[in-house]
C-alpha positions, 0 to 999 in steps of 0.5 A: 919847708914849713919848719924854717918859717915856724922857727923864724916866727918863734925867734922873732916873737921872742924879740924884746920879751921877758923870756929873752931877757931871762936867758940873757938873749941867748936863744939858738937853734939846735946848739949853744955857742961854745962860750955860753954860760947858763942861762940859755935856751936851745930851740929844736924840731922834734918832729914835723908831719903833714896831716890832711883832711879831704879839703885841707892840708896841715903841718904838725910840728913839735918844737922843743925849747931846752932851757939851761940854768946853773944850779948855783942860780937857785930854782927861781931863775929856772921857774922864771924862765919857765913862767915867761916861756909859757906866757910868751908861747902857750896858746899864742898868736904867731905870724908865720910867713906863708902859713896860718897858725891853727894852734900852738900849745904846750904839750909837756915838760921834762926836767932834770939836773946834770953836769955839763962842761963849760970852758973846761969846767964842770958846771951843775945845771937844771935842764927843762925841756918844753915841747910845744905842738904847732899846727899850721895850714897853707894860706 
């Protein structure tokens, strides 16, 4: 399935990046580890849809990067995560096994503040969800 190859490529691209350093190496698919403290980022597939023309087959996937930062860290931590996330992934090149990247582009950002339970304590967090559209074609 195309989504697996895309997710592997995204995680591989993060290796050694400023973005991964910003989040302390805590990047996961779908769920954070139960003992993780912010900052961290979760990657999830929002939608994945085939698209065809008369001569070509594409796959359009929307991936969400959900980043969490403790309110106590101040806004600089989250804005740095955001800057480095966009620098790494918006309009990037990406090697996806078995596919050719047509584009990867940032679509939107949704932000809010919330309280989450971590180790039996409520922690105030900033939550920023970035959606990226990724279009691939078969090699």
